[in-house]
C-alpha positions in Angstrom: -29.8 -2.2 -28.8 -26.7 -1.6 -30.9 -25.9 1.5 -28.9 -25.8 -0.5 -25.6 -23.6 -3.3 -27.0 -21.1 -0.8 -28.4 -20.9 0.9 -25.0 -20.3 -2.4 -23.2 -17.6 -3.4 -25.7 -15.9 0.0 -25.3 -16.1 -0.3 -21.5 -14.6 -3.8 -21.6 -11.7 -2.7 -23.9 -10.9 0.3 -21.6 -11.0 -1.9 -18.5 -8.7 -4.5 -20.2 -6.3 -1.8 -21.2 -6.1 -0.3 -17.7 -5.7 -3.7 -16.1 -2.9 -4.9 -18.5 -0.9 -1.6 -18.6 0.9 -2.0 -15.2 1.9 -5.5 -16.2 3.5 -4.3 -19.5 5.3 -1.5 -17.6 6.6 -3.8 -14.9 8.7 -6.0 -17.2 12.1 -7.3 -16.0 14.9 -5.0 -17.1 17.8 -7.3 -16.1 20.3 -7.3 -13.3 21.9 -4.0 -14.2 18.7 -2.1 -13.5 18.6 -3.3 -9.9 22.0 -2.1 -8.9 23.6 -5.5 -9.0 26.6 -4.6 -11.2 29.6 -6.8 -10.9 31.8 -4.5 -8.8 35.0 -6.3 -9.6 34.3 -5.9 -13.4 33.4 -2.2 -12.9 36.7 -1.6 -11.0 38.6 -3.3 -13.8 36.9 -1.3 -16.5 37.6 1.9 -14.6 41.3 1.1 -14.3 41.5 0.2 -18.0 39.3 3.0 -19.2 36.8 0.7 -20.9 33.0 1.1 -21.4 31.5 4.1 -19.6 34.9 4.9 -18.3 36.2 5.7 -21.8 35.6 9.4 -21.7 37.3 10.3 -25.1 35.1 7.8 -27.0 32.0 9.0 -25.3 32.8 12.7 -25.9 33.4 11.9 -29.6 30.0 10.2 -29.8 28.2 13.1 -28.1 30.1 15.7 -30.3 28.9 13.9 -33.4 25.4 13.7 -32.0 25.3 17.4 -31.3 26.6 18.3 -34.8 24.0 16.1 -36.4 21.3 17.8 -34.3 22.6 21.2 -35.2 22.5 20.2 -38.9 19.0 19.0 -38.6 18.0 22.3 -36.9 19.7 24.2 -39.8 21.4 26.5 -37.4 23.3 29.6 -38.7 26.9 30.2 -37.8 26.0 32.5 -34.9 23.4 30.1 -33.6 25.9 27.2 -33.8 28.4 29.2 -31.7 25.7 29.7 -29.0 24.8 26.0 -29.4 28.4 25.0 -28.9 28.8 27.3 -25.9 25.7 25.8 -24.2 26.9 22.3 -24.7 30.4 23.1 -23.5 29.0 24.5 -20.3 26.9 21.3 -19.8 30.0 19.2 -20.6 32.0 21.1 -17.9 29.3 20.6 -15.3 29.0 17.0 -16.2 32.8 16.5 -16.0 32.8 18.1 -12.5 30.1 15.6 -11.4 32.0 12.7 -13.0 35.2 13.6 -11.2 33.4 13.3 -7.9 31.9 10.0 -8.9 35.3 8.8 -10.1 36.8 9.6 -6.7 34.0 7.7 -4.9 34.5 4.8 -7.3 38.2 4.7 -6.8 37.7 4.7 -3.0 35.2 1.8 -3.3 37.5 -0.2 -5.5 40.4 0.3 -3.1 38.2 -0.7 -0.1 37.0 -3.8 -2.0 40.6 -4.8 -2.8 41.6 -4.3 0.8 38.7 -6.5 1.9 39.6 -9.3 -0.5 43.3 -9.2 0.3 42.5 -9.4 4.1 40.6 -12.6 3.6 
């Protein structure tokens, strides 16, 4: 009798977990996760180099992060050189992508300004 009750309780708990997990994962993540950024604000930030458009600040943050990671991994000098080379290659690839995105963003901002000035 105890065996049957334990099985039923376990089944009920599993079913409840499976039913509630999609609800937990489907929480609201705010406006920014739906592509509804304030375009005017983004263009202004791009012109002023604020937020994600502040490349120097972001690069400093990532360099610090990589150094902390290398310290935690206890890399030797030779390994650290290889580590730095790998991350420099990644940074260059990322910079190339960001240049393309920057050009698109500049074009969008210019188009948006033209539309608002026409009205």
